[in-house]
C-alpha positions as CSV (number, residue, x, y, z in Angstrom):
1,M,200.4,81.4,118.2
2,K,202.8,79.0,120.1
3,N,201.8,77.6,123.5
4,P,201.7,80.2,126.2
5,N,204.4,80.0,128.9
6,I,202.4,77.5,131.0
7,V,204.8,74.7,131.9
8,M,203.4,71.4,132.8
9,Y,205.0,68.8,135.1
10,H,204.1,65.5,136.6
11,R,206.4,64.2,139.3
12,I,209.0,66.3,141.1
13,N,212.0,64.7,142.9
14,T,212.1,66.9,146.0
15,S,214.5,64.8,148.1
16,K,217.1,62.1,147.8
17,H,215.1,60.1,150.3
18,Q,212.0,60.2,148.1
19,K,210.9,56.8,146.9
20,I,209.4,56.9,143.4
21,N,208.4,53.8,141.2
22,D,211.2,53.3,138.7
23,W,208.6,53.3,135.9
24,Y,208.1,57.1,136.3
25,F,211.9,57.5,135.6
26,R,211.7,55.2,132.6
27,R,208.8,57.2,131.3
28,K,210.8,60.4,131.8
29,M,208.1,61.9,134.1
30,I,210.5,62.9,136.9
31,V,212.1,66.4,137.2
32,D,214.5,67.2,139.9
33,I,213.4,70.1,142.1
34,N,216.7,72.0,141.4
35,D,215.9,71.9,137.6
36,L,212.5,73.4,138.4
37,Y,214.2,76.1,140.5
38,N,216.6,76.8,137.6
39,L,213.7,77.2,135.2
40,I,212.0,79.7,137.5
41,D,215.2,81.6,137.9
42,S,215.7,81.6,134.1
43,Y,212.3,83.1,133.4
44,K,212.8,85.7,136.1
45,N,216.2,86.6,134.8
46,K,214.8,87.2,131.3
47,G,212.2,89.6,132.8
48,Y,209.2,87.3,132.9
49,K,206.8,87.4,135.8
50,A,204.9,84.5,137.4
51,G,201.2,85.0,136.6
52,N,197.8,83.4,136.5
53,I,196.4,81.5,133.4
54,K,194.6,84.6,132.1
55,Q,197.8,86.7,132.2
56,C,199.7,84.0,130.4
57,I,197.3,83.7,127.5
58,E,197.1,87.5,127.1
59,N,200.7,88.4,127.7
60,S,203.8,86.5,126.7
61,N,205.8,88.1,129.4
62,Y,204.2,85.9,132.1
63,F,204.8,82.2,133.0
64,H,202.7,79.8,135.0
65,L,203.6,76.4,136.6
66,S,201.1,73.6,136.2
67,F,201.4,70.2,138.0
68,D,199.2,67.3,137.1
69,D,197.8,64.3,138.9
70,G,198.0,65.3,142.6
71,F,201.1,63.3,143.6
72,K,202.0,63.2,147.2
73,E,205.1,65.3,146.9
74,H,203.2,68.2,145.4
75,L,202.2,69.5,148.8
76,N,205.9,69.6,150.0
77,L,206.7,71.2,146.6
78,A,204.1,73.9,147.1
79,Y,205.7,74.9,150.5
80,F,209.1,74.9,148.9
81,L,207.9,77.2,146.0
82,K,206.1,79.5,148.4
83,E,209.1,79.8,150.7
84,K,211.9,80.0,148.1
85,H,210.2,82.0,145.3
86,K,207.3,83.8,147.1
87,L,204.9,82.9,144.2
88,D,201.3,84.2,144.3
89,H,198.4,81.8,144.9
90,D,197.2,81.8,141.3
91,S,200.6,81.6,139.6
92,V,200.9,77.9,140.3
93,S,198.2,75.3,139.8
94,F,197.9,71.6,140.8
95,S,195.4,69.4,139.1
96,I,193.6,66.7,141.1
97,N,192.2,63.5,139.7
98,I,189.1,62.4,141.7
99,S,189.8,58.7,141.1
100,N,193.2,58.7,142.7
101,S,192.9,61.2,145.5
102,I,189.2,61.0,146.5
103,K,187.7,57.7,145.4
104,H,190.9,55.6,145.4
105,D,189.8,53.8,142.3
106,Y,193.2,54.3,140.6
107,T,192.0,54.2,137.0
108,G,195.1,55.8,135.3
109,M,198.5,54.6,134.2
110,D,199.7,54.8,137.8
111,L,198.0,51.4,138.3
112,V,199.9,50.0,135.3
113,Y,203.2,51.2,136.7
114,A,202.4,49.5,139.9
115,I,201.5,46.3,138.0
116,L,204.7,46.4,136.1
117,S,206.9,47.1,139.1
118,N,205.3,44.1,140.9
119,K,205.9,41.9,137.8
120,L,202.2,41.3,137.3
121,I,202.0,41.8,133.6
122,D,200.9,38.2,133.0
123,V,197.9,38.8,135.4
124,L,197.1,42.0,133.5
125,N,197.2,40.1,130.1
126,S,195.0,37.4,131.5
127,Y,192.4,39.8,132.7
128,L,192.4,41.9,129.5
129,D,192.9,38.9,127.2
130,T,195.9,40.7,125.7
131,D,199.6,39.8,125.1
132,F,201.4,43.0,126.1
133,Y,205.0,43.2,127.2
134,P,206.4,45.8,129.6
135,K,207.9,47.6,126.6
136,D,204.4,48.1,125.1
137,I,203.5,51.1,127.4
138,P,202.0,53.2,124.5
139,K,199.8,50.3,123.5
140,I,198.8,49.5,127.0
141,K,197.9,53.2,127.6
142,K,195.8,53.4,124.5
143,H,194.0,50.2,125.4
144,I,193.3,51.0,129.0
145,A,192.6,54.7,128.6
146,S,189.9,53.8,126.0
147,L,188.0,51.6,128.4
148,Q,184.6,52.5,129.8
149,P,184.9,54.0,133.3
150,E,183.1,51.1,135.0
151,K,185.6,48.7,133.4
152,L,188.5,50.7,134.6
153,V,187.2,50.5,138.1
154,K,186.8,46.7,137.8
155,L,190.3,46.4,136.4
156,S,191.6,48.3,139.4
157,N,189.7,46.2,141.8
158,H,191.2,43.1,140.2
159,F,194.5,44.4,141.6
160,K,193.2,45.4,145.0
161,P,196.4,44.4,146.9
162,L,198.2,47.2,145.0
163,H,195.8,49.9,146.3
164,K,197.7,50.4,149.6
165,Q,200.9,51.0,147.6
166,L,199.0,53.5,145.3
167,E,197.4,55.3,148.2
168,G,200.8,56.5,149.3
169,E,201.4,58.0,145.9
170,F,198.6,60.6,146.0
171,L,197.4,63.5,148.1
172,K,194.4,62.8,150.4
173,E,191.5,65.2,151.0
174,S,193.1,67.0,154.0
175,E,196.2,67.6,152.0
176,I,194.3,68.9,149.0
177,I,192.6,71.4,151.4
178,E,196.1,72.4,152.7
179,L,197.4,72.7,149.1
180,S,194.5,74.9,148.1
181,K,195.5,77.5,150.7
182,L,198.9,77.8,149.1
183,F,198.2,77.6,145.4
184,K,195.4,77.1,142.8
185,V,193.7,73.7,142.7
186,T,192.3,72.6,139.3
187,S,190.4,69.6,138.1
188,H,191.9,66.6,136.3
189,G,188.6,64.8,135.9
190,V,187.2,61.8,137.7
191,T,188.7,58.8,135.8
192,H,192.1,59.3,134.2
193,R,191.2,58.2,130.7
194,F,190.6,59.5,127.2
195,L,187.5,61.6,127.8
196,T,187.0,61.8,124.0
197,N,185.6,58.3,124.4
198,H,182.3,57.4,126.1
199,K,181.2,61.1,125.9
200,K,177.9,60.8,127.8
201,T,179.9,59.7,130.8
202,S,182.6,62.2,130.1
203,E,180.2,65.1,130.3
204,K,179.0,64.0,133.7
205,E,182.5,63.5,134.9
206,V,183.6,67.0,133.9
207,L,180.8,68.5,136.0
208,Q,181.2,66.0,138.8
209,S,184.9,66.8,139.2
210,K,184.2,70.5,139.7
211,I,181.4,69.9,142.2
212,I,183.5,67.4,144.3
213,L,186.6,69.6,144.4
214,E,184.7,72.7,145.3
215,S,182.9,71.0,148.1
216,I,186.3,69.9,149.5
217,I,188.3,73.1,149.3
218,N,185.5,75.5,149.6
219,Q,186.9,77.6,146.7
220,E,185.9,78.0,143.1
221,V,187.6,75.5,140.7
222,D,187.7,77.4,137.4
223,T,190.1,75.3,135.4
224,F,189.9,71.8,133.9
225,C,193.0,69.9,132.7
226,F,192.3,67.3,130.1
227,P,193.8,63.9,131.0
228,E,196.5,63.1,128.4
229,G,195.5,66.4,126.8
230,K,192.8,64.6,124.9
231,N,189.9,66.9,123.9
232,D,187.7,68.1,121.1
233,A,184.9,70.5,120.5
234,D,182.5,68.4,122.6
235,L,184.8,68.2,125.6
236,Q,185.5,71.9,125.4
237,S,181.7,72.5,125.4
238,Y,181.3,70.2,128.5
239,C,183.9,72.3,130.4
240,K,182.1,75.6,129.5
241,K,178.7,74.2,130.4
242,A,180.0,72.9,133.7
243,G,181.1,76.5,134.6
244,F,184.9,76.2,134.1
245,K,186.5,79.4,132.7
246,Y,189.6,77.6,131.2
247,A,190.7,74.2,130.1
248,L,194.3,73.2,129.7
249,S,195.5,70.9,126.9
250,I,198.8,70.3,125.1
251,K,198.1,71.7,121.7
252,H,197.1,75.4,121.7
253,Q,194.1,77.0,119.9
254,N,194.2,80.8,119.6
255,D,191.3,82.6,121.2
256,N,190.0,79.5,122.8
257,N,190.0,79.5,126.6
258,F,189.0,75.8,126.5
259,C,192.0,74.6,124.6
260,I,195.0,76.3,126.1
261,G,198.3,74.7,125.3
262,R,201.0,73.8,127.8
263,I,204.7,73.2,127.5
264,I,205.6,69.7,128.7
265,N,208.6,69.5,131.0
């Protein structure tokens, strides 16, 4: 079976006044809000209905919108979607990464984009003992996302002056609570890395992310979104053991609620 109609986004350009690091544009991670509206209208005009994750994997006549990483503009976007399209709470989901929004450790590629935009690639190479160029994004991602969590935090702390800049990129706790009243909040893990590495820590992180988010929004968090879509049978079992009902990936496995594919947009 092809991926269900669960469409995944990262950043949404909601206003001409919105300031977004150019590297998100270079990485083609930006979608204009009008293009998103057009997609919703297209689904509806074809007779599709906005639905929850369960409905989408059971019935191809439903679609679901999924937004990763908890970017700052997601809260405004949620209000726009609620006002313009009257979408139900569980028909849209926003995944939150604990490192970025709660702990402010900034262990994902967002730190790298900040490093590149501030022309600090030489500092990164010196710290990692590498010889990357800005064009080497795939290699940089593979290297950094494979590091142990504690090394990711140390790397981020090496670039502490960038934290203020990064803080403005992500939702804070009060905004996550506000968002949860509009649409579904899901987990995107604790550190934004390849969870298929360092699995003992990964198992703890999967559970910890659920506990932390539920304590913040006072709602059940029943869905896990694998960072970079990376997962295997072990990661799927960690999600099930932690009490999640679903896990979203990129590739889809039939009859497996812990490897549900999404359409990247």
